[in-house]
N, C-alpha and C positions, 0 to 999 in steps of 0.2 A: 504494500500500500504506500509506503514511503517513497518508493521509486516512481510510482504514478504521480504523486504530488510534485516531486522534484522535477519531473519532465514536463510539467504543464506550463505553458507560456501564459502569463497573465498580462492583461492590458492595464496600464497605469493611467488613471484619470488625472491628467495634469495639463498645465498650460505653459508653453514656452514664452519667456520674457520678450522675445523678438517678434511675436505674432500679435501685433496690435495695429490699429489704424486710428487716425484723428481726423475729425471734421470740424470746420468752423462755419457756422450758419449753413450746414448741409453740404458744404464744398470740401472735398478732400484736401487735407494739408499734406504736402509733400516735403521730404527732407527732414522729417522728425527723427532725431537720434534716440531720444529717451524722455520719459517722464520720471521725475524724482519727487519723493515726499508726498505721493498721492495717497491721502487718507480720506476716503469718501464717507466714513462714519466714525464719529468719535463723540463720546459723552464726557462732560466734566461733572463729576458727582462730588459735591461739597459735603453733603451729609444726606441723611435719608429723606429730606424734604426738598432738596434742591438738585435738579438735574437740568443741565443746559447742553445743547448741541454746540460742538466746537467746529468751526470752519477754518481749518489751517490751510494756508496757501501752499501751492505746489509749484514745481518748475517744469516748464515745457522747454526742452532743449532741442534746437533744430539748426540746420545749416543756414547761413546767411544767403539770401536769394536776391538776385538783381531786380526782378520784375516788381516795380512799384505798385502794380495793380494786383499782385498776389494777395489773397485774403488776409494772411497774417501781416504782410507789409502795410496794407491799408489800415489795419487795426493799430499797428505800431505808430504809424504817422498820425492818426487821429488822437492816440494817447499822448504823444509828444506835444501836439498842437494844443491839447486841452490844459497842458501844464499842471498847475496846482489846483485847478477847479475841483470842487467837491463832487460834481457829477462827472463820472468817468464814462468813456465809451465802453459799453458792455456788448457782449456777444454770447451766443450759445455755443459751447464747445462740447463735442461728443468724442468720447474715448471708447473704442470697441476692442474687446478681447476676441481674438480669432484663433480657432483650433482647426488645423487642416483645411483652411479656406472657409470655414463656417463661423459666423459670428455667434459666440456663446454668451457674451455678456456685454452690456452697454451702460456707460455712465454718462448721463446728460448733465453737463455743468451749466446751470442757468445763472444769468447775471454775471458772467465771467468778466473780469477786468484786469488789466495789466498794472501791477504795482511797482515793478522794477524791470529794467532791461539791462542786461549785462552781456559781456562777450568773453570768450576764452582769450588767452594771450595771443597777441600778434607777435610772431617770432620768425625772424628772417632765416633761422637755421632749421625751421620745421616745415614739413610738407603737409601737416595736418590741416583739415578744413577748419575755418573759424566757426565756432559755435555761438549761436545767439541764444541766450538764456532768459526766458520770460518767467517772472514770478506771477502766478495767476491767483487772484482772489475771486471769491464768488459768493452768490446769495444762497445757492442750494445745489445739491447733487441728487439726481434721481437715478436709481440703479434698476436696470431691466434685465431679467434673465431670459435669454432667447430660446433655450431648449430645456426639456426635462420637467417643465411645469405645465400643467394644462388640465 
């Protein structure tokens, strides 16, 4: 019986970190390297009578792109033009987890706004692409499970 169990191939239900897609207002965002610090659900529990949702910002790291009309570049330009105004240019950002070409989970980031724009080092001795690092704040995240529920 032990031999039968050891020879059985089992499928692992997992997700590869490199299988994801990002959309901005329904348009595909190209050149995304990674998302960091993405925490779609977090509670701050001070005591048994106080529970508050925490909305921590995350980073969208992408390549710098030339096209000024690209969706993210338009958002960046509008953000910079608004300077320190309290009303920020907001967008709906969608992050999709994909497994073998099939979307399995979706996070819709509502009221997303850029709080910081930074870049990787400019280095004459490097052949690396320059990274554009956007710190994203938001009003709410809605998570949708695409398969397995019904």
